[in-house]
N, CA, C and O atoms as a GROMACS GRO file, in nm:
protein
  520
    1UNK      N    1   0.160   2.019   0.921
    1UNK     CA    2   0.119   1.914   0.856
    1UNK      C    3   0.053   1.962   0.726
    1UNK      O    4   0.077   1.917   0.615
    2UNK      N    5  -0.021   2.046   0.751
    2UNK     CA    6  -0.127   2.098   0.627
    2UNK      C    7  -0.022   2.126   0.474
    2UNK      O    8  -0.046   2.082   0.362
    3UNK      N    9   0.081   2.201   0.510
    3UNK     CA   10   0.184   2.227   0.414
    3UNK      C   11   0.225   2.104   0.353
    3UNK      O   12   0.214   2.086   0.232
    4UNK      N   13   0.276   2.011   0.440
    4UNK     CA   14   0.311   1.908   0.379
    4UNK      C   15   0.214   1.805   0.301
    4UNK      O   16   0.252   1.738   0.205
    5UNK      N   17   0.094   1.801   0.350
    5UNK     CA   18  -0.007   1.743   0.291
    5UNK      C   19  -0.053   1.807   0.146
    5UNK      O   20  -0.098   1.738   0.054
    6UNK      N   21  -0.037   1.938   0.141
    6UNK     CA   22  -0.063   2.007   0.018
    6UNK      C   23   0.079   1.974  -0.094
    6UNK      O   24   0.062   1.958  -0.214
    7UNK      N   25   0.188   1.968  -0.041
    7UNK     CA   26   0.300   1.917  -0.105
    7UNK      C   27   0.284   1.787  -0.172
    7UNK      O   28   0.310   1.777  -0.291
    8UNK      N   29   0.246   1.697  -0.109
    8UNK     CA   30   0.216   1.552  -0.121
    8UNK      C   31   0.119   1.551  -0.248
    8UNK      O   32   0.151   1.498  -0.354
    9UNK      N   33   0.007   1.611  -0.228
    9UNK     CA   34  -0.124   1.616  -0.303
    9UNK      C   35  -0.066   1.665  -0.436
    9UNK      O   36  -0.090   1.601  -0.539
   10UNK      N   37   0.017   1.787  -0.437
   10UNK     CA   38   0.061   1.820  -0.565
   10UNK      C   39   0.126   1.720  -0.660
   10UNK      O   40   0.108   1.699  -0.780
   11UNK      N   41   0.225   1.652  -0.552
   11UNK     CA   42   0.309   1.522  -0.633
   11UNK      C   43   0.220   1.446  -0.679
   11UNK      O   44   0.226   1.416  -0.799
   12UNK      N   45   0.129   1.403  -0.609
   12UNK     CA   46   0.031   1.292  -0.681
   12UNK      C   47  -0.054   1.357  -0.766
   12UNK      O   48  -0.108   1.276  -0.842
   13UNK      N   49  -0.085   1.458  -0.783
   13UNK     CA   50  -0.150   1.506  -0.905
   13UNK      C   51  -0.073   1.520  -1.016
   13UNK      O   52  -0.135   1.505  -1.121
   14UNK      N   53   0.063   1.550  -1.026
   14UNK     CA   54   0.128   1.577  -1.125
   14UNK      C   55   0.225   1.433  -1.178
   14UNK      O   56   0.303   1.422  -1.272
   15UNK      N   57   0.184   1.341  -1.081
   15UNK     CA   58   0.258   1.204  -1.114
   15UNK      C   59   0.197   1.140  -1.227
   15UNK      O   60   0.074   1.133  -1.228
   16UNK      N   61   0.269   1.088  -1.332
   16UNK     CA   62   0.181   1.029  -1.433
   16UNK      C   63   0.150   0.888  -1.403
   16UNK      O   64   0.070   0.830  -1.476
   17UNK      N   65   0.215   0.816  -1.286
   17UNK     CA   66   0.169   0.697  -1.262
   17UNK      C   67   0.024   0.691  -1.156
   17UNK      O   68  -0.039   0.588  -1.130
   18UNK      N   69  -0.001   0.804  -1.115
   18UNK     CA   70  -0.093   0.818  -1.027
   18UNK      C   71  -0.252   0.811  -1.099
   18UNK      O   72  -0.268   0.896  -1.186
   19UNK      N   73  -0.337   0.743  -1.080
   19UNK     CA   74  -0.469   0.733  -1.157
   19UNK      C   75  -0.547   0.835  -1.094
   19UNK      O   76  -0.542   0.836  -0.971
   20UNK      N   77  -0.637   0.945  -1.166
   20UNK     CA   78  -0.739   1.035  -1.108
   20UNK      C   79  -0.867   0.957  -1.113
   20UNK      O   80  -0.921   0.901  -1.208
   21UNK      N   81  -0.904   0.966  -0.975
   21UNK     CA   82  -1.056   0.944  -0.935
   21UNK      C   83  -1.156   1.062  -0.934
   21UNK      O   84  -1.277   1.042  -0.920
   22UNK      N   85  -1.111   1.167  -0.946
   22UNK     CA   86  -1.168   1.297  -0.913
   22UNK      C   87  -1.311   1.306  -0.983
   22UNK      O   88  -1.337   1.248  -1.089
   23UNK      N   89  -1.407   1.390  -0.909
   23UNK     CA   90  -1.538   1.425  -0.938
   23UNK      C   91  -1.544   1.582  -0.927
   23UNK      O   92  -1.456   1.666  -0.905
   24UNK      N   93  -1.671   1.591  -0.948
   24UNK     CA   94  -1.694   1.759  -0.912
   24UNK      C   95  -1.703   1.805  -0.764
   24UNK      O   96  -1.706   1.923  -0.730
   25UNK      N   97  -1.706   1.704  -0.681
   25UNK     CA   98  -1.702   1.710  -0.509
   25UNK      C   99  -1.573   1.727  -0.470
   25UNK      O  100  -1.545   1.815  -0.387
   26UNK      N  101  -1.475   1.643  -0.525
   26UNK     CA  102  -1.330   1.633  -0.468
   26UNK      C  103  -1.232   1.577  -0.562
   26UNK      O  104  -1.277   1.498  -0.645
   27UNK      N  105  -1.103   1.604  -0.564
   27UNK     CA  106  -1.009   1.568  -0.637
   27UNK      C  107  -0.940   1.455  -0.553
   27UNK      O  108  -0.906   1.476  -0.437
   28UNK      N  109  -0.918   1.323  -0.621
   28UNK     CA  110  -0.863   1.225  -0.583
   28UNK      C  111  -0.754   1.147  -0.665
   28UNK      O  112  -0.774   1.141  -0.787
   29UNK      N  113  -0.645   1.091  -0.617
   29UNK     CA  114  -0.555   1.012  -0.707
   29UNK      C  115  -0.518   0.902  -0.621
   29UNK      O  116  -0.519   0.907  -0.499
   30UNK      N  117  -0.482   0.793  -0.698
   30UNK     CA  118  -0.449   0.667  -0.633
   30UNK      C  119  -0.327   0.605  -0.690
   30UNK      O  120  -0.308   0.614  -0.811
   31UNK      N  121  -0.243   0.544  -0.616
   31UNK     CA  122  -0.098   0.492  -0.688
   31UNK      C  123  -0.087   0.342  -0.587
   31UNK      O  124  -0.083   0.343  -0.464
   32UNK      N  125  -0.084   0.251  -0.650
   32UNK     CA  126  -0.078   0.133  -0.563
   32UNK      C  127  -0.168   0.086  -0.463
   32UNK      O  128  -0.131   0.014  -0.371
   33UNK      N  129  -0.292   0.128  -0.480
   33UNK     CA  130  -0.405   0.097  -0.375
   33UNK      C  131  -0.381   0.218  -0.278
   33UNK      O  132  -0.469   0.223  -0.192
   34UNK      N  133  -0.292   0.312  -0.270
   34UNK     CA  134  -0.294   0.429  -0.176
   34UNK      C  135  -0.360   0.537  -0.244
   34UNK      O  136  -0.322   0.570  -0.356
   35UNK      N  137  -0.480   0.610  -0.173
   35UNK     CA  138  -0.562   0.707  -0.230
   35UNK      C  139  -0.531   0.840  -0.145
   35UNK      O  140  -0.532   0.832  -0.022
   36UNK      N  141  -0.510   0.934  -0.195
   36UNK     CA  142  -0.508   1.093  -0.163
   36UNK      C  143  -0.634   1.159  -0.212
   36UNK      O  144  -0.667   1.155  -0.331
   37UNK      N  145  -0.706   1.221  -0.118
   37UNK     CA  146  -0.829   1.296  -0.142
   37UNK      C  147  -0.809   1.442  -0.088
   37UNK      O  148  -0.776   1.465   0.028
   38UNK      N  149  -0.834   1.540  -0.184
   38UNK     CA  150  -0.833   1.667  -0.142
   38UNK      C  151  -1.001   1.723  -0.181
   38UNK      O  152  -1.044   1.760  -0.290
   39UNK      N  153  -1.072   1.713  -0.050
   39UNK     CA  154  -1.204   1.800  -0.066
   39UNK      C  155  -1.188   1.933  -0.016
   39UNK      O  156  -1.083   1.991   0.009
   40UNK      N  157  -1.314   1.977  -0.004
   40UNK     CA  158  -1.305   2.150   0.030
   40UNK      C  159  -1.264   2.164   0.173
   40UNK      O  160  -1.238   2.278   0.209
   41UNK      N  161  -1.253   2.057   0.269
   41UNK     CA  162  -1.245   2.060   0.407
   41UNK      C  163  -1.087   2.034   0.411
   41UNK      O  164  -1.017   2.124   0.458
   42UNK      N  165  -1.030   1.926   0.369
   42UNK     CA  166  -0.902   1.881   0.408
   42UNK      C  167  -0.836   1.793   0.307
   42UNK      O  168  -0.898   1.763   0.205
   43UNK      N  169  -0.720   1.752   0.328
   43UNK     CA  170  -0.641   1.653   0.237
   43UNK      C  171  -0.637   1.518   0.355
   43UNK      O  172  -0.617   1.527   0.476
   44UNK      N  173  -0.663   1.399   0.278
   44UNK     CA  174  -0.654   1.304   0.353
   44UNK      C  175  -0.592   1.182   0.281
   44UNK      O  176  -0.616   1.182   0.161
   45UNK      N  177  -0.520   1.080   0.326
   45UNK     CA  178  -0.445   0.970   0.244
   45UNK      C  179  -0.541   0.835   0.305
   45UNK      O  180  -0.582   0.836   0.421
   46UNK      N  181  -0.564   0.741   0.227
   46UNK     CA  182  -0.648   0.625   0.280
   46UNK      C  183  -0.555   0.493   0.204
   46UNK      O  184  -0.505   0.485   0.092
   47UNK      N  185  -0.558   0.417   0.298
   47UNK     CA  186  -0.480   0.279   0.232
   47UNK      C  187  -0.604   0.164   0.242
   47UNK      O  188  -0.687   0.164   0.332
   48UNK      N  189  -0.600   0.071   0.140
   48UNK     CA  190  -0.706  -0.038   0.141
   48UNK      C  191  -0.696  -0.124   0.260
   48UNK      O  192  -0.591  -0.130   0.324
   49UNK      N  193  -0.804  -0.190   0.292
   49UNK     CA  194  -0.830  -0.265   0.428
   49UNK      C  195  -0.897  -0.385   0.367
   49UNK      O  196  -0.957  -0.450   0.452
   50UNK      N  197  -0.903  -0.420   0.277
   50UNK     CA  198  -0.990  -0.520   0.186
   50UNK      C  199  -1.012  -0.492   0.061
   50UNK      O  200  -0.944  -0.411  -0.002
   51UNK      N  201  -1.103  -0.554   0.017
   51UNK     CA  202  -1.154  -0.537  -0.137
   51UNK      C  203  -1.206  -0.408  -0.135
   51UNK      O  204  -1.136  -0.333  -0.204
   52UNK      N  205  -1.298  -0.355  -0.085
   52UNK     CA  206  -1.372  -0.235  -0.129
   52UNK      C  207  -1.386  -0.140   0.004
   52UNK      O  208  -1.477  -0.058   0.021
   53UNK      N  209  -1.297  -0.162   0.080
   53UNK     CA  210  -1.310  -0.071   0.216
   53UNK      C  211  -1.169   0.006   0.227
   53UNK      O  212  -1.064  -0.056   0.209
   54UNK      N  213  -1.173   0.135   0.255
   54UNK     CA  214  -1.027   0.203   0.270
   54UNK      C  215  -1.046   0.268   0.411
   54UNK      O  216  -1.158   0.309   0.441
   55UNK      N  217  -0.933   0.279   0.505
   55UNK     CA  218  -0.901   0.352   0.612
   55UNK      C  219  -0.834   0.453   0.587
   55UNK      O  220  -0.747   0.449   0.501
   56UNK      N  221  -0.863   0.571   0.662
   56UNK     CA  222  -0.749   0.672   0.671
   56UNK      C  223  -0.639   0.623   0.752
   56UNK      O  224  -0.649   0.547   0.848
   57UNK      N  225  -0.516   0.682   0.695
   57UNK     CA  226  -0.401   0.633   0.768
   57UNK      C  227  -0.372   0.678   0.903
   57UNK      O  228  -0.404   0.793   0.935
   58UNK      N  229  -0.330   0.620   0.965
   58UNK     CA  230  -0.276   0.649   1.118
   58UNK      C  231  -0.175   0.762   1.113
   58UNK      O  232  -0.115   0.779   1.006
   59UNK      N  233  -0.145   0.853   1.234
   59UNK     CA  234  -0.084   0.944   1.243
   59UNK      C  235   0.079   0.903   1.216
   59UNK      O  236   0.164   0.980   1.172
   60UNK      N  237   0.098   0.773   1.250
   60UNK     CA  238   0.236   0.696   1.217
   60UNK      C  239   0.257   0.698   1.072
   60UNK      O  240   0.353   0.751   1.017
   61UNK      N  241   0.148   0.627   1.003
   61UNK     CA  242   0.164   0.595   0.858
   61UNK      C  243   0.164   0.738   0.780
   61UNK      O  244   0.218   0.734   0.670
   62UNK      N  245   0.121   0.844   0.814
   62UNK     CA  246   0.130   0.955   0.792
   62UNK      C  247   0.270   1.011   0.753
   62UNK      O  248   0.295   1.074   0.650
   63UNK      N  249   0.373   0.971   0.870
   63UNK     CA  250   0.502   1.021   0.879
   63UNK      C  251   0.566   0.947   0.771
   63UNK      O  252   0.670   1.003   0.737
   64UNK      N  253   0.542   0.845   0.707
   64UNK     CA  254   0.610   0.793   0.574
   64UNK      C  255   0.619   0.865   0.454
   64UNK      O  256   0.692   0.841   0.358
   65UNK      N  257   0.507   0.986   0.473
   65UNK     CA  258   0.485   1.070   0.327
   65UNK      C  259   0.597   1.184   0.337
   65UNK      O  260   0.628   1.248   0.237
   66UNK      N  261   0.659   1.208   0.463
   66UNK     CA  262   0.759   1.323   0.478
   66UNK      C  263   0.855   1.364   0.366
   66UNK      O  264   0.891   1.479   0.345
   67UNK      N  265   0.897   1.243   0.288
   67UNK     CA  266   0.991   1.259   0.184
   67UNK      C  267   0.917   1.235   0.038
   67UNK      O  268   0.980   1.195  -0.061
   68UNK      N  269   0.772   1.268   0.037
   68UNK     CA  270   0.715   1.258  -0.094
   68UNK      C  271   0.617   1.155  -0.115
   68UNK      O  272   0.627   1.056  -0.042
   69UNK      N  273   0.529   1.156  -0.194
   69UNK     CA  274   0.432   1.062  -0.256
   69UNK      C  275   0.477   0.933  -0.265
   69UNK      O  276   0.424   0.843  -0.198
   70UNK      N  277   0.580   0.913  -0.349
   70UNK     CA  278   0.623   0.778  -0.367
   70UNK      C  279   0.666   0.695  -0.266
   70UNK      O  280   0.638   0.576  -0.247
   71UNK      N  281   0.753   0.786  -0.191
   71UNK     CA  282   0.814   0.687  -0.070
   71UNK      C  283   0.707   0.652   0.013
   71UNK      O  284   0.694   0.538   0.056
   72UNK      N  285   0.633   0.740   0.036
   72UNK     CA  286   0.509   0.718   0.148
   72UNK      C  287   0.430   0.607   0.110
   72UNK      O  288   0.395   0.525   0.194
   73UNK      N  289   0.389   0.594  -0.051
   73UNK     CA  290   0.330   0.478  -0.097
   73UNK      C  291   0.410   0.351  -0.093
   73UNK      O  292   0.354   0.244  -0.069
   74UNK      N  293   0.534   0.358  -0.116
   74UNK     CA  294   0.617   0.238  -0.109
   74UNK      C  295   0.616   0.195   0.027
   74UNK      O  296   0.621   0.073   0.041
   75UNK      N  297   0.612   0.257   0.123
   75UNK     CA  298   0.636   0.211   0.279
   75UNK      C  299   0.504   0.149   0.304
   75UNK      O  300   0.495   0.038   0.357
   76UNK      N  301   0.391   0.229   0.261
   76UNK     CA  302   0.251   0.155   0.316
   76UNK      C  303   0.260   0.040   0.229
   76UNK      O  304   0.241  -0.059   0.299
   77UNK      N  305   0.280   0.009   0.109
   77UNK     CA  306   0.288  -0.110   0.042
   77UNK      C  307   0.355  -0.200   0.094
   77UNK      O  308   0.296  -0.307   0.114
   78UNK      N  309   0.495  -0.190   0.132
   78UNK     CA  310   0.566  -0.290   0.219
   78UNK      C  311   0.501  -0.312   0.338
   78UNK      O  312   0.516  -0.426   0.383
   79UNK      N  313   0.437  -0.239   0.400
   79UNK     CA  314   0.382  -0.267   0.533
   79UNK      C  315   0.279  -0.370   0.502
   79UNK      O  316   0.277  -0.470   0.574
   80UNK      N  317   0.193  -0.359   0.405
   80UNK     CA  318   0.078  -0.442   0.365
   80UNK      C  319   0.126  -0.583   0.325
   80UNK      O  320   0.073  -0.689   0.359
   81UNK      N  321   0.241  -0.566   0.241
   81UNK     CA  322   0.311  -0.717   0.195
   81UNK      C  323   0.362  -0.777   0.312
   81UNK      O  324   0.345  -0.899   0.321
   82UNK      N  325   0.420  -0.722   0.400
   82UNK     CA  326   0.473  -0.769   0.520
   82UNK      C  327   0.347  -0.837   0.614
   82UNK      O  328   0.376  -0.941   0.674
   83UNK      N  329   0.243  -0.797   0.624
   83UNK     CA  330   0.120  -0.834   0.700
   83UNK      C  331   0.073  -0.961   0.606
   83UNK      O  332   0.041  -1.067   0.659
   84UNK      N  333   0.072  -0.944   0.479
   84UNK     CA  334   0.047  -1.075   0.399
   84UNK      C  335   0.143  -1.193   0.410
   84UNK      O  336   0.110  -1.311   0.416
   85UNK      N  337   0.244  -1.152   0.410
   85UNK     CA  338   0.350  -1.269   0.450
   85UNK      C  339   0.324  -1.338   0.584
   85UNK      O  340   0.324  -1.461   0.592
   86UNK      N  341   0.302  -1.259   0.686
   86UNK     CA  342   0.294  -1.307   0.801
   86UNK      C  343   0.170  -1.404   0.815
   86UNK      O  344   0.176  -1.512   0.875
   87UNK      N  345   0.060  -1.355   0.757
   87UNK     CA  346  -0.069  -1.453   0.727
   87UNK      C  347  -0.032  -1.584   0.675
   87UNK      O  348  -0.051  -1.694   0.727
   88UNK      N  349   0.032  -1.550   0.546
   88UNK     CA  350   0.066  -1.680   0.474
   88UNK      C  351   0.182  -1.771   0.546
   88UNK      O  352   0.191  -1.889   0.513
   89UNK      N  353   0.256  -1.724   0.630
   89UNK     CA  354   0.359  -1.803   0.696
   89UNK      C  355   0.255  -1.889   0.802
   89UNK      O  356   0.263  -2.011   0.799
   90UNK      N  357   0.168  -1.832   0.886
   90UNK     CA  358   0.098  -1.886   0.969
   90UNK      C  359  -0.003  -2.001   0.897
   90UNK      O  360  -0.026  -2.106   0.956
   91UNK      N  361  -0.054  -1.974   0.776
   91UNK     CA  362  -0.130  -2.050   0.713
   91UNK      C  363  -0.042  -2.188   0.658
   91UNK      O  364  -0.094  -2.299   0.660
   92UNK      N  365   0.060  -2.170   0.621
   92UNK     CA  366   0.188  -2.267   0.586
   92UNK      C  367   0.208  -2.352   0.711
   92UNK      O  368   0.206  -2.474   0.700
   93UNK      N  369   0.228  -2.290   0.836
   93UNK     CA  370   0.276  -2.352   0.948
   93UNK      C  371   0.140  -2.446   0.985
   93UNK      O  372   0.163  -2.563   1.016
   94UNK      N  373   0.020  -2.406   0.983
   94UNK     CA  374  -0.083  -2.462   1.020
   94UNK      C  375  -0.090  -2.580   0.933
   94UNK      O  376  -0.094  -2.695   0.978
   95UNK      N  377  -0.092  -2.552   0.807
   95UNK     CA  378  -0.106  -2.678   0.684
   95UNK      C  379  -0.008  -2.779   0.709
   95UNK      O  380  -0.041  -2.898   0.716
   96UNK      N  381   0.105  -2.741   0.722
   96UNK     CA  382   0.213  -2.843   0.768
   96UNK      C  383   0.191  -2.936   0.884
   96UNK      O  384   0.218  -3.056   0.882
   97UNK      N  385   0.143  -2.874   0.977
   97UNK     CA  386   0.132  -2.949   1.116
   97UNK      C  387  -0.022  -3.020   1.121
   97UNK      O  388  -0.034  -3.125   1.184
   98UNK      N  389  -0.124  -2.970   1.062
   98UNK     CA  390  -0.254  -3.020   1.072
   98UNK      C  391  -0.323  -3.035   0.928
   98UNK      O  392  -0.434  -3.087   0.926
   99UNK      N  393  -0.279  -3.004   0.838
   99UNK     CA  394  -0.333  -3.032   0.707
   99UNK      C  395  -0.285  -3.155   0.641
   99UNK      O  396  -0.174  -3.200   0.668
  100UNK      N  397  -0.372  -3.219   0.545
  100UNK     CA  398  -0.334  -3.341   0.483
  100UNK      C  399  -0.289  -3.302   0.331
  100UNK      O  400  -0.228  -3.373   0.251
  101UNK      N  401  -0.338  -3.162   0.312
  101UNK     CA  402  -0.361  -3.126   0.146
  101UNK      C  403  -0.221  -3.089   0.102
  101UNK      O  404  -0.186  -2.977   0.139
  102UNK      N  405  -0.144  -3.150   0.037
  102UNK     CA  406  -0.011  -3.088  -0.052
  102UNK      C  407  -0.052  -2.979  -0.142
  102UNK      O  408   0.017  -2.879  -0.162
  103UNK      N  409  -0.168  -3.003  -0.198
  103UNK     CA  410  -0.208  -2.901  -0.311
  103UNK      C  411  -0.229  -2.760  -0.248
  103UNK      O  412  -0.203  -2.656  -0.308
  104UNK      N  413  -0.279  -2.766  -0.118
  104UNK     CA  414  -0.291  -2.623  -0.062
  104UNK      C  415  -0.183  -2.583  -0.012
  104UNK      O  416  -0.169  -2.462   0.001
  105UNK      N  417  -0.083  -2.667   0.025
  105UNK     CA  418   0.048  -2.616   0.082
  105UNK      C  419   0.130  -2.566  -0.031
  105UNK      O  420   0.211  -2.477  -0.006
  106UNK      N  421   0.120  -2.615  -0.160
  106UNK     CA  422   0.181  -2.568  -0.274
  106UNK      C  423   0.125  -2.427  -0.296
  106UNK      O  424   0.199  -2.333  -0.326
  107UNK      N  425  -0.010  -2.413  -0.280
  107UNK     CA  426  -0.072  -2.306  -0.347
  107UNK      C  427  -0.014  -2.187  -0.247
  107UNK      O  428   0.012  -2.076  -0.293
  108UNK      N  429   0.004  -2.217  -0.112
  108UNK     CA  430   0.048  -2.118  -0.019
  108UNK      C  431   0.189  -2.082  -0.050
  108UNK      O  432   0.225  -1.965  -0.033
  109UNK      N  433   0.262  -2.163  -0.088
  109UNK     CA  434   0.397  -2.143  -0.134
  109UNK      C  435   0.411  -2.052  -0.230
  109UNK      O  436   0.488  -1.956  -0.222
  110UNK      N  437   0.320  -2.082  -0.350
  110UNK     CA  438   0.319  -2.001  -0.474
  110UNK      C  439   0.285  -1.874  -0.404
  110UNK      O  440   0.368  -1.785  -0.421
  111UNK      N  441   0.192  -1.846  -0.338
  111UNK     CA  442   0.142  -1.736  -0.312
  111UNK      C  443   0.250  -1.641  -0.222
  111UNK      O  444   0.263  -1.523  -0.252
  112UNK      N  445   0.315  -1.691  -0.125
  112UNK     CA  446   0.437  -1.658  -0.066
  112UNK      C  447   0.540  -1.601  -0.153
  112UNK      O  448   0.583  -1.487  -0.134
  113UNK      N  449   0.588  -1.686  -0.262
  113UNK     CA  450   0.666  -1.663  -0.348
  113UNK      C  451   0.633  -1.526  -0.456
  113UNK      O  452   0.715  -1.451  -0.509
  114UNK      N  453   0.506  -1.524  -0.466
  114UNK     CA  454   0.452  -1.393  -0.558
  114UNK      C  455   0.453  -1.271  -0.460
  114UNK      O  456   0.483  -1.162  -0.507
  115UNK      N  457   0.426  -1.280  -0.339
  115UNK     CA  458   0.428  -1.144  -0.254
  115UNK      C  459   0.555  -1.117  -0.253
  115UNK      O  460   0.594  -1.008  -0.295
  116UNK      N  461   0.654  -1.221  -0.199
  116UNK     CA  462   0.788  -1.190  -0.181
  116UNK      C  463   0.852  -1.122  -0.289
  116UNK      O  464   0.934  -1.034  -0.260
  117UNK      N  465   0.823  -1.154  -0.440
  117UNK     CA  466   0.875  -1.107  -0.550
  117UNK      C  467   0.824  -0.955  -0.564
  117UNK      O  468   0.906  -0.871  -0.601
  118UNK      N  469   0.710  -0.922  -0.539
  118UNK     CA  470   0.658  -0.800  -0.525
  118UNK      C  471   0.728  -0.707  -0.420
  118UNK      O  472   0.768  -0.595  -0.448
  119UNK      N  473   0.738  -0.760  -0.303
  119UNK     CA  474   0.799  -0.682  -0.189
  119UNK      C  475   0.956  -0.642  -0.245
  119UNK      O  476   0.995  -0.526  -0.236
  120UNK      N  477   1.025  -0.726  -0.292
  120UNK     CA  478   1.150  -0.712  -0.322
  120UNK      C  479   1.146  -0.601  -0.450
  120UNK      O  480   1.230  -0.511  -0.457
  121UNK      N  481   1.059  -0.616  -0.531
  121UNK     CA  482   1.050  -0.503  -0.638
  121UNK      C  483   1.023  -0.347  -0.556
  121UNK      O  484   1.077  -0.238  -0.579
  122UNK      N  485   0.950  -0.373  -0.483
  122UNK     CA  486   0.927  -0.215  -0.429
  122UNK      C  487   1.046  -0.187  -0.325
  122UNK      O  488   1.071  -0.069  -0.301
  123UNK      N  489   1.103  -0.261  -0.278
  123UNK     CA  490   1.233  -0.233  -0.202
  123UNK      C  491   1.336  -0.172  -0.316
  123UNK      O  492   1.390  -0.064  -0.294
  124UNK      N  493   1.359  -0.237  -0.430
  124UNK     CA  494   1.453  -0.186  -0.525
  124UNK      C  495   1.390  -0.030  -0.566
  124UNK      O  496   1.468   0.063  -0.583
  125UNK      N  497   1.260  -0.015  -0.578
  125UNK     CA  498   1.226   0.136  -0.630
  125UNK      C  499   1.231   0.208  -0.516
  125UNK      O  500   1.224   0.330  -0.530
  126UNK      N  501   1.242   0.157  -0.383
  126UNK     CA  502   1.254   0.266  -0.291
  126UNK      C  503   1.397   0.287  -0.272
  126UNK      O  504   1.432   0.401  -0.246
  127UNK      N  505   1.479   0.202  -0.280
  127UNK     CA  506   1.631   0.212  -0.323
  127UNK      C  507   1.691   0.320  -0.419
  127UNK      O  508   1.793   0.385  -0.400
  128UNK      N  509   1.609   0.325  -0.523
  128UNK     CA  510   1.636   0.394  -0.644
  128UNK      C  511   1.596   0.553  -0.608
  128UNK      O  512   1.656   0.645  -0.663
  129UNK      N  513   1.503   0.574  -0.523
  129UNK     CA  514   1.466   0.703  -0.465
  129UNK      C  515   1.557   0.759  -0.395
  129UNK      O  516   1.567   0.882  -0.404
  130UNK      N  517   1.628   0.701  -0.324
  130UNK     CA  518   1.739   0.718  -0.195
  130UNK      C  519   1.867   0.796  -0.268
  130UNK      O  520   1.967   0.825  -0.202
   0.00000   0.00000   0.00000
């Protein structure tokens, strides 16, 4: 796994789309919210779990990176979008059954449309890599 992480880190480092967040203690790169960090001990990959909070990926999520940095990032991003769509769908259902606010319902529908657009853009990028 360590050799694979070295390869993925090298890809992220040479990628023009990845943003460097490095300092004197570690090297770090981020693309679409997914962050890879190489410190003196190890290489780890993190995904956002809120505004300012990052969790290290699960062993299952690390497997998405076996085909490279971009494919892994796209799979993690798709997973995040699917979770967002599920939450929005639940809110729409609740609003339709219990709510009175058509404005809130329209806002949720617009939010769903925006997330779906982003989702399909990532699907297209993933298909181009294959």
